[in-house]
N, C-alpha and C positions, 0 to 999 in steps of 0.2 A: 516392460510394458507390454501386458498381453491382451489378448482379445478378449471382449465382455462377451458372456455368454449369449446376447443377441447381435453379436457383431459389430458392434460398435467398440471403438479404440477407449482405452481410457487415459485420460488425460491426466499427466502427472502432476503440473500445476493447479489445476483445479483440485485434485486430492487434497494435496497438500495443504493449499490454503485455507480449504473449506475445514480440513481436519483440525488446524490449529483453534479455530472458533469453537469449534465441539467439543474440544480439550478445556477451554476457558468456560466455565459456566456462568460468569459474570458478563460476558461479552454474548455469550448463547441467549441467555435470558433477556438482556436489554434490547438485542435484535427481534427476537421471536414475541416480544408482546406484542399485544392486538392494539393496532394504532390506526386512528381514522384522521381525516384531514379534509377539509373542502376544497374544491378546485374548481376554475374556470375555463372552458375550453378554448381554442382558437390561437392563440400567440405561440410563437416559437419557444418561449418561455414556458408557455403552460405545457406545450408537447414535451419539453427537458423534464418539466416537474412530474409529467404522468410517466416517464421512461424512467426515472430515479425511483418513483413510488412503486414498478412494476418489478424494478429489481429487487427493492426490498422484499415485496411480497414474494417472489422467486426463492430468496435467500431462506426466508421464514419458513417457505414449503420444504425447502432442502434441509433447514434444523428440524422442522416436525417430522419428517421422515426418518431422519436420522436418530432422533430421539425415542420415538414410537414403532417405529418397525421391527420386525424381526429380521427382514430379509437380511443377506450378508453384502449386500450393495444398493445403490440406488442412483438412477439413469437420472440426472434434472433436466430432462428434455425442455420443460416450460423455460428453464432460466436461458437454456442455450437459443431457444426460438426468442427469446426476447433481450438477451444481453448482447451488446455492441461494443466492439472494441475500435477506436477511431471513427464511429459514426457507422461501422461497417459490420454486418452480421458476422460471426467467428466460424470460420470452417474448421470442423473437428479434426480435421485430417491433415491440418497444417500445424507446424510447430509453432507458437507465438512465445515472445518474452513474457516470464511469470511476473518480473517486477512490474512491468505496464500493466499487464492483466491485474495484479494486486492493488495497484494504484489506482485503476478506472474502477474497479469494485469498489474499493473503499471510498472514495469519491462519490461516488451516486449513492452509495448507503448514507454517507454523511448528508448530501443535500437533501434526501428522503427525511431523513430524522428531524431536519431542519424546517422543511414544510409542514411537518406534523407536530411542531414545535417539542420536541422530544430532545434530550440532553444527547450531545454528541458522542456516545458512550465507546465508541471506535477510537476516537482521537483521545480520548482519556486513557484506555488501556493499551492501544497498540503504539502512541506516539513516545517520543523521548526527546532529548535534547544534548548538544553537544556544543563546547566551547569554540569556535574557530579563532585561533589564537595566533598573531604575529610578533614577533620577539625579534628586534631590531639588535643587528650586530654591531652596528657602526654608532649608536647612539644608546642610550640608558632607556629608551622608552619601548611600552610593549601596548599593545591592542588586542583586545578581546571582545569577541560577537558571539551571543547566543543564539544558537539557531535551531528549529525543531525538525523533525523526521518522524515518518511512520514507517520507512523502511532503510535499513543501509544498503549500498550497493558496495559490498565486499569483493574484494578479490580471493578465491579461495585455491586459486591454484599455485602451484610450488612452495603452499603451505602445510604442513603435516595435520594441522588441527586448526580449530576455530579461534583459539587464543591468540595463534601465531598471527591467524588473518586480521585479528583486531588491532595489535600490536603495529602491524605493519600498517593499518589504516589510520591510525593516531600518530606515527611516526613523522618527526618533523624533517623537513626537506631545507637545505639552505638555497635560496634564490638571491639570485644576484645579476647583475647585467642589464639586459632589457626585462627580465623580471623582477628586477628591484623594486622594492615597496616605497612609496612617497611618505615620510614620515610628515605627518602635519605640524608637529611640534618644531622639528627643526627644517622644516620645509625645503627638503632634498630627498633625493633617492638614497635608501640605504639597504646593504643587505640584510636579508631577515630569514628566521625560520619559521 
């Protein structure tokens, strides 16, 4: 991480999270389209709507600069003046959790797109699903539930590559004792993977 020519520190989480959509033309096009919606002032809900629409407009400005500028960098001052993490302005000199930043940004953009009656392009492109399976060891029953996600929190420490990390993420654990699963079909607690 180096000093920016104007003295501002570059933030890796913003760079990596904004760089991904730039490398995904469909996502960039879906967010960059000119969108208008009607709003009423006054309530807390309206304030939240205005905030989310403001985040969308600032991200559109970032994409516009990245797509059309010949500069080697862009400082998104308007975005940082507008964006809030947990309802508070972001101090650019403090480190923040990249996943929380990403989730907050995606949530705001999705809400803004809903307000404008636009398709939720982010969830279509960035989301996935996985099956949460419970395989009972003491009985023949299996349970499976599909869960959606926009980001996976994968432990990369102690792994030599992403594939190893993903294999560890989906690896089953034997749960027994206090952690045993209540099998609805057998009506008892059983060991499960």
